[in-house]
C-alpha positions as semicolon CSV with decimal commas, in nm:
position;residue;x (nm);y (nm);z (nm)
1;M;26,846;-9,029;26,713
2;A;27,158;-9,085;26,922
3;G;27,457;-9,258;26,767
4;F;27,799;-9,385;26,869
5;K;27,958;-9,040;26,840
6;D;27,720;-8,908;27,106
7;L;27,878;-9,141;27,363
8;K;28,202;-8,941;27,362
9;G;28,256;-8,776;27,696
10;Q;27,950;-8,946;27,844
11;G;27,916;-9,225;28,098
12;H;28,194;-9,474;28,161
13;A;28,337;-9,643;27,850
14;P;28,523;-9,927;28,034
15;T;28,200;-10,033;28,207
16;L;28,007;-10,024;27,880
17;F;28,275;-10,236;27,710
18;M;28,284;-10,487;27,995
19;A;27,903;-10,507;28,001
20;F;27,915;-10,606;27,633
21;L;28,200;-10,854;27,688
22;Y;28,034;-11,006;27,995
23;F;27,703;-11,043;27,812
24;D;27,869;-11,186;27,500
25;M;28,060;-11,444;27,703
26;S;27,750;-11,523;27,907
27;F;27,526;-11,576;27,606
28;M;27,790;-11,802;27,452
29;V;27,811;-12,014;27,767
30;W;27,435;-12,012;27,819
31;T;27,367;-12,179;27,484
32;M;27,675;-12,405;27,482
33;L;27,489;-12,732;27,529
34;G;27,292;-12,688;27,206
35;P;27,580;-12,724;26,959
36;L;27,737;-12,996;27,176
37;A;27,424;-13,207;27,229
38;S;27,510;-13,462;26,960
39;E;27,869;-13,503;27,082
40;I;27,757;-13,543;27,443
41;A;27,490;-13,799;27,347
42;D;27,746;-14,001;27,150
43;A;27,997;-13,992;27,438
44;L;27,738;-14,107;27,692
45;A;27,622;-14,382;27,452
46;K;27,976;-14,524;27,445
47;G;27,950;-14,561;27,822
48;G;27,619;-14,743;27,790
49;R;27,388;-14,447;27,864
50;I;27,157;-14,400;27,565
51;L;26,974;-14,065;27,582
52;T;26,616;-14,044;27,460
53;D;26,496;-13,753;27,247
54;S;26,319;-13,615;27,553
55;E;26,634;-13,636;27,766
56;I;26,838;-13,453;27,503
57;A;26,571;-13,182;27,486
58;T;26,572;-13,154;27,866
59;L;26,950;-13,113;27,876
60;V;26,947;-12,845;27,608
61;S;26,650;-12,657;27,754
62;L;26,750;-12,661;28,122
63;P;26,993;-12,365;28,101
64;I;26,722;-12,169;27,916
65;L;26,469;-12,244;28,191
66;S;26,716;-12,173;28,470
67;G;26,828;-11,849;28,306
68;A;26,470;-11,733;28,265
69;I;26,390;-11,766;28,634
70;L;26,728;-11,636;28,749
71;R;26,682;-11,313;28,553
72;I;26,434;-11,202;28,816
73;V;26,654;-11,331;29,100
74;L;26,960;-11,143;28,972
75;G;26,744;-10,836;28,917
76;F;26,683;-10,831;29,293
77;G;27,055;-10,891;29,343
78;V;27,138;-10,578;29,143
79;D;26,909;-10,378;29,372
80;K;27,042;-10,525;29,698
81;L;27,411;-10,589;29,626
82;G;27,484;-10,369;29,326
83;A;27,536;-10,475;28,966
84;K;27,908;-10,546;28,996
85;T;27,888;-10,773;29,302
86;T;27,591;-10,958;29,154
87;A;27,775;-11,009;28,826
88;L;28,091;-11,139;28,996
89;I;27,898;-11,390;29,207
90;S;27,706;-11,508;28,902
91;Q;28,024;-11,542;28,695
92;M;28,192;-11,750;28,967
93;I;27,902;-11,998;28,963
94;V;27,924;-12,022;28,584
95;I;28,302;-12,076;28,593
96;F;28,265;-12,346;28,858
97;S;28,004;-12,523;28,642
98;L;28,228;-12,511;28,335
99;I;28,534;-12,639;28,522
100;T;28,329;-12,923;28,674
101;A;28,221;-13,047;28,330
102;F;28,573;-13,010;28,192
103;L;28,747;-13,197;28,474
104;M;28,497;-13,483;28,481
105;G;28,518;-13,520;28,102
106;D;28,393;-13,850;27,965
107;T;28,330;-13,981;28,318
108;I;28,048;-13,732;28,371
109;T;27,695;-13,867;28,409
110;Y;27,374;-13,732;28,260
111;E;27,253;-13,636;28,607
112;V;27,566;-13,428;28,677
113;L;27,527;-13,265;28,336
114;L;27,179;-13,154;28,440
115;I;27,328;-12,984;28,746
116;V;27,590;-12,819;28,525
117;A;27,309;-12,704;28,295
118;L;27,136;-12,538;28,590
119;G;27,459;-12,356;28,674
120;L;27,491;-12,232;28,317
121;G;27,153;-12,065;28,366
122;F;27,334;-11,795;28,565
123;A;27,499;-11,698;28,237
124;G;27,160;-11,656;28,073
125;A;27,053;-11,430;28,357
126;A;27,338;-11,188;28,276
127;F;27,080;-10,993;28,076
128;A;26,941;-10,865;28,408
129;V;27,283;-10,741;28,522
130;A;27,487;-10,626;28,223
131;L;27,220;-10,407;28,064
132;P;27,122;-10,215;28,379
133;Q;27,486;-10,166;28,478
134;A;27,569;-10,015;28,140
135;G;27,250;-9,809;28,125
136;Q;27,293;-9,658;28,472
137;W;27,594;-9,458;28,353
138;Y;27,418;-9,281;28,066
139;P;27,135;-9,025;28,026
140;P;26,792;-9,126;27,888
141;K;26,866;-8,992;27,538
142;L;27,153;-9,242;27,501
143;Q;26,980;-9,550;27,642
144;G;26,895;-9,690;27,300
145;V;27,251;-9,698;27,168
146;V;27,398;-9,800;27,505
147;L;27,163;-10,095;27,555
148;G;27,209;-10,185;27,190
149;I;27,586;-10,213;27,242
150;A;27,555;-10,411;27,565
151;G;27,278;-10,631;27,425
152;A;27,474;-10,714;27,109
153;G;27,625;-10,995;27,313
154;N;27,357;-11,233;27,188
155;I;27,592;-11,291;26,895
156;G;27,769;-11,529;27,137
157;V;27,537;-11,813;27,033
158;V;27,668;-11,784;26,676
159;I;28,025;-11,823;26,806
160;D;27,914;-12,143;26,980
161;F;27,789;-12,302;26,663
162;L;28,093;-12,197;26,461
163;F;28,366;-12,318;26,695
164;A;28,231;-12,559;26,958
165;P;28,181;-12,858;26,722
166;K;28,527;-12,810;26,570
167;I;28,697;-12,793;26,910
168;A;28,502;-13,101;27,020
169;E;28,609;-13,286;26,704
170;H;28,979;-13,241;26,777
171;F;28,999;-13,238;27,159
172;G;28,678;-13,397;27,289
173;W;28,343;-13,240;27,376
174;Y;28,449;-13,159;27,733
175;S;28,739;-12,947;27,607
176;V;28,482;-12,688;27,494
177;F;28,391;-12,640;27,859
178;G;28,762;-12,598;27,941
179;V;28,803;-12,332;27,671
180;G;28,484;-12,165;27,793
181;A;28,611;-12,166;28,153
182;A;28,945;-12,012;28,051
183;M;28,773;-11,737;27,854
184;A;28,525;-11,676;28,137
185;I;28,810;-11,640;28,389
186;V;28,979;-11,379;28,168
187;V;28,651;-11,187;28,141
188;F;28,598;-11,221;28,516
189;I;28,937;-11,066;28,595
190;A;28,894;-10,785;28,343
191;Y;28,543;-10,716;28,468
192;M;28,662;-10,705;28,829
193;F;28,912;-10,428;28,752
194;L;28,739;-10,230;28,475
195;A;28,366;-10,235;28,547
196;K;28,224;-9,994;28,803
197;N;27,884;-9,923;28,949
198;A;27,746;-9,579;28,866
199;P;27,790;-9,334;29,159
200;E;27,480;-9,192;29,327
201;D;27,523;-8,851;29,165
202;V;27,489;-9,023;28,825
203;Y;27,227;-9,285;28,904
204;K;26,991;-9,298;29,200
205;A;26,886;-9,655;29,266
206;R;26,518;-9,729;29,319
207;P;26,516;-10,083;29,454
208;K;26,233;-10,303;29,329
209;K;26,016;-10,487;29,576
210;V;25,817;-10,806;29,546
211;K;25,494;-10,607;29,562
212;D;25,605;-10,413;29,253
213;Y;25,622;-10,737;29,057
214;I;25,288;-10,854;29,197
215;K;25,127;-10,523;29,098
216;L;25,245;-10,551;28,738
217;L;25,142;-10,917;28,721
218;G;24,789;-10,790;28,788
219;D;24,800;-10,585;28,466
220;K;24,667;-10,780;28,169
221;D;24,909;-10,607;27,931
222;T;25,198;-10,767;28,122
223;W;25,064;-11,106;28,018
224;W;25,012;-11,002;27,657
225;F;25,368;-10,877;27,626
226;S;25,492;-11,190;27,800
227;L;25,310;-11,402;27,541
228;F;25,450;-11,200;27,253
229;Y;25,808;-11,224;27,382
230;A;25,770;-11,591;27,474
231;I;25,709;-11,645;27,102
232;S;25,968;-11,407;26,955
233;F;26,262;-11,448;27,192
234;G;26,147;-11,792;27,304
235;G;26,126;-11,899;26,941
236;F;26,469;-11,755;26,869
237;V;26,651;-11,909;27,165
238;G;26,451;-12,233;27,141
239;F;26,529;-12,292;26,774
240;A;26,888;-12,178;26,834
241;G;26,938;-12,426;27,116
242;Y;26,779;-12,715;26,928
243;M;26,901;-12,623;26,578
244;K;27,190;-12,866;26,561
245;V;26,989;-13,156;26,702
246;Y;26,717;-13,090;26,442
247;L;26,961;-13,067;26,154
248;M;27,143;-13,383;26,262
249;N;26,819;-13,579;26,290
250;T;26,670;-13,452;25,965
251;Y;26,946;-13,372;25,717
252;Q;27,249;-13,571;25,830
253;A;27,309;-13,738;25,491
254;D;27,277;-13,406;25,304
255;M;27,520;-13,232;25,536
256;S;27,768;-13,516;25,512
257;A;27,761;-13,492;25,132
258;F;27,803;-13,116;25,155
259;G;28,102;-13,159;25,387
260;I;28,279;-13,400;25,151
261;E;28,208;-13,176;24,853
262;M;28,303;-12,841;25,003
263;F;28,548;-12,913;25,285
264;D;28,677;-13,263;25,214
265;E;28,562;-13,368;25,558
266;T;28,289;-13,600;25,677
267;N;28,228;-13,478;26,033
268;V;27,866;-13,390;25,989
269;K;27,844;-13,240;26,339
270;V;28,080;-12,960;26,234
271;I;27,881;-12,897;25,916
272;A;27,561;-12,882;26,122
273;G;27,728;-12,621;26,341
274;Y;27,810;-12,407;26,037
275;F;27,455;-12,415;25,902
276;G;27,312;-12,360;26,249
277;A;27,534;-12,054;26,293
278;L;27,416;-11,915;25,959
279;C;27,049;-11,938;26,057
280;I;27,101;-11,808;26,411
281;F;27,311;-11,517;26,286
282;A;27,006;-11,382;26,104
283;G;26,801;-11,358;26,424
284;A;27,089;-11,222;26,630
285;V;27,181;-10,929;26,405
286;L;26,838;-10,830;26,270
287;R;26,678;-10,746;26,606
288;P;26,762;-10,372;26,566
289;I;26,605;-10,379;26,219
290;G;26,283;-10,501;26,375
291;G;26,291;-10,220;26,631
292;N;26,358;-9,964;26,360
293;T;26,075;-10,099;26,146
294;A;25,840;-10,078;26,444
295;D;25,947;-9,715;26,503
296;K;25,844;-9,632;26,147
297;V;25,521;-9,828;26,097
298;G;25,426;-9,919;26,454
299;G;25,486;-10,223;26,670
300;V;25,146;-10,375;26,600
301;K;25,182;-10,374;26,221
302;S;25,537;-10,501;26,251
303;L;25,434;-10,794;26,470
304;Y;25,151;-10,880;26,232
305;F;25,404;-10,913;25,952
306;F;25,682;-11,088;26,146
307;Y;25,447;-11,334;26,319
308;G;25,261;-11,394;25,993
309;M;25,586;-11,483;25,819
310;V;25,686;-11,715;26,104
311;T;25,348;-11,890;26,097
312;G;25,365;-11,953;25,723
313;L;25,729;-12,063;25,720
314;V;25,700;-12,292;26,023
315;T;25,385;-12,450;25,877
316;L;25,569;-12,504;25,548
317;T;25,855;-12,673;25,734
318;A;25,608;-12,895;25,919
319;L;25,402;-13,012;25,623
320;V;25,646;-13,018;25,332
321;E;25,959;-13,231;25,313
322;L;26,188;-12,956;25,190
323;P;26,516;-13,016;25,006
324;F;26,817;-12,945;25,225
325;Y;26,920;-12,609;25,081
326;L;26,563;-12,480;25,073
327;A;26,512;-12,597;25,432
328;I;26,819;-12,397;25,542
329;F;26,685;-12,090;25,360
330;V;26,347;-12,126;25,530
331;L;26,510;-12,170;25,873
332;F;26,718;-11,860;25,802
333;L;26,398;-11,663;25,731
334;I;26,225;-11,801;26,042
335;M;26,513;-11,691;26,264
336;A;26,533;-11,353;26,089
337;N;26,164;-11,281;26,152
338;L;26,182;-11,399;26,513
339;G;26,483;-11,173;26,571
340;M;26,303;-10,873;26,420
341;A;25,992;-10,954;26,624
342;N;26,209;-10,927;26,937
343;G;26,292;-10,571;26,841
344;A;25,928;-10,491;26,767
345;V;25,807;-10,621;27,104
346;F;26,057;-10,399;27,286
347;Q;25,953;-10,101;27,077
348;L;25,613;-10,134;27,246
349;V;25,705;-10,233;27,602
350;P;25,879;-9,904;27,702
351;Q;25,586;-9,704;27,564
352;R;25,339;-9,893;27,780
353;F;25,552;-9,943;28,092
354;G;25,806;-9,659;28,074
355;K;25,814;-9,607;28,451
356;D;25,846;-9,978;28,524
357;I;26,073;-10,081;28,238
358;G;26,325;-10,246;28,474
359;I;26,068;-10,479;28,625
360;M;25,902;-10,542;28,290
361;T;26,235;-10,633;28,132
362;G;26,275;-10,900;28,399
363;L;25,920;-11,033;28,369
364;V;25,905;-11,031;27,991
365;G;26,260;-11,166;27,967
366;C;26,164;-11,450;28,198
367;A;25,865;-11,527;27,975
368;G;26,098;-11,537;27,675
369;G;26,318;-11,797;27,841
370;L;26,016;-12,004;27,943
371;G;25,894;-11,992;27,584
372;G;26,230;-12,117;27,460
373;T;26,223;-12,402;27,712
374;A;25,872;-12,501;27,605
375;L;25,967;-12,498;27,236
376;I;26,272;-12,722;27,285
377;K;26,072;-12,968;27,497
378;T;25,790;-12,968;27,241
379;L;26,029;-13,050;26,957
380;G;26,193;-13,324;27,165
381;W;25,852;-13,468;27,255
382;S;25,746;-13,460;26,889
383;K;26,058;-13,650;26,779
384;G;26,031;-13,905;27,058
385;T;25,657;-13,967;27,020
386;F;25,603;-13,945;26,644
387;G;25,953;-13,997;26,507
388;G;25,960;-13,651;26,346
389;Y;25,903;-13,282;26,403
390;T;25,577;-13,215;26,217
391;E;25,360;-13,203;26,528
392;G;25,612;-12,990;26,719
393;F;25,630;-12,730;26,441
394;L;25,252;-12,723;26,402
395;I;25,204;-12,663;26,775
396;F;25,443;-12,367;26,759
397;A;25,265;-12,229;26,451
398;A;24,933;-12,257;26,634
399;V;25,069;-12,063;26,932
400;V;25,193;-11,789;26,698
401;L;24,842;-11,771;26,549
402;V;24,706;-11,722;26,901
403;A;24,945;-11,431;26,943
404;I;24,830;-11,278;26,613
405;A;24,470;-11,307;26,734
406;G;24,580;-11,146;27,060
407;I;24,727;-10,848;26,876
408;S;24,395;-10,802;26,697
409;F;24,218;-10,817;27,032
410;V;24,428;-10,550;27,207
411;K;24,534;-10,311;26,929
412;T;24,231;-10,082;26,942
413;R;24,245;-10,050;27,320
414;W;24,618;-9,983;27,310
415;R;24,586;-9,714;27,043
416;T;24,298;-9,535;27,217
417;T;24,438;-9,548;27,573
418;W;24,809;-9,541;27,657
419;G;24,908;-9,526;27,290
420;V;24,766;-9,174;27,257
421;A;25,036;-9,029;27,482
422;A;25,307;-9,287;27,421
423;G;25,511;-9,069;27,188
424;G;25,575;-9,341;26,933
425;K;25,382;-9,539;26,676
426;I;25,172;-9,822;26,814
């Protein structure tokens, strides 16, 4: 198994570093509205615009939805324009969106924020640019470690929850967009000078065509993997985006008491950010553990366990009014299992679609973003319609059960067909 030491003398280290930095910054920007949702809602309320639970969910989920669809669009851009040009164009749109929100500040309207949210979706689509650009420089035997380094940028969402509420507390919610824009500009300049496309003697491009996507959409396994990733990654990014809103609506008094006791401060939004970061951190860093577990016992068995844990824990959260600290522990475990399920899904995908992994990454990644959007909207609908989250959690648990049934339905066929020659445990 390749490790970091094997990268020495291989590929192009500056491009690999910039792919990681670009993806980290992008993931941070992509999920920025989640930890700021409460602050934005309060600011708009002062101006007379009271947001409903559904409107808050829409605002938080829109970058996730936009990013999901744009992953496929930017995938075509990488083929036609090259990874670097595509990345620079995408980053400029993101920077413009951030600066717009910062300059308008408290005068911004909900409708303009929705447009900004769409622009931030280009950050979420960085997955389709940064990973291929890094991978193109390195041989097949190093793809795992290379894509692991570049993909580690999903830790950016944890940074959001740790620092965005604190910055908003002292300088206003819109200042977070200003800080984000400044950081994005620095990354943009560094990327422009340091990142390079792989030359043709290192990587021979094989541009994808629309018919290639249509062909794979005709394969039923594409839809199964899309369902599985819509639950694992969709669950992760959906809960991550809505985490602070959920904690504020459910445990505000408990977090306020915790803040006074531990930090001598009463800004519950900051405390919610800390606890949200703790739970999200579990899912962000444990994805490789899930992939490693799937390598050892097989992706199917791993998904049975991870999805089973998620079903039980989400159902517990829905039906039992948990004490605050126990609720945080359960959320931590939910995010951990969703993160590990992400790794397990992508232990299986390359074995089934090795020759079409680029297209499948785009399709399955898009499904993951759509799943996250659906989860956030479901939770917002549950709160707005029933005054709580029981129904929303139960719907998600039911969908996970459908996925478990789906695994049971396909596992024998997988193991007796493509799994025989896959080279890894199914």
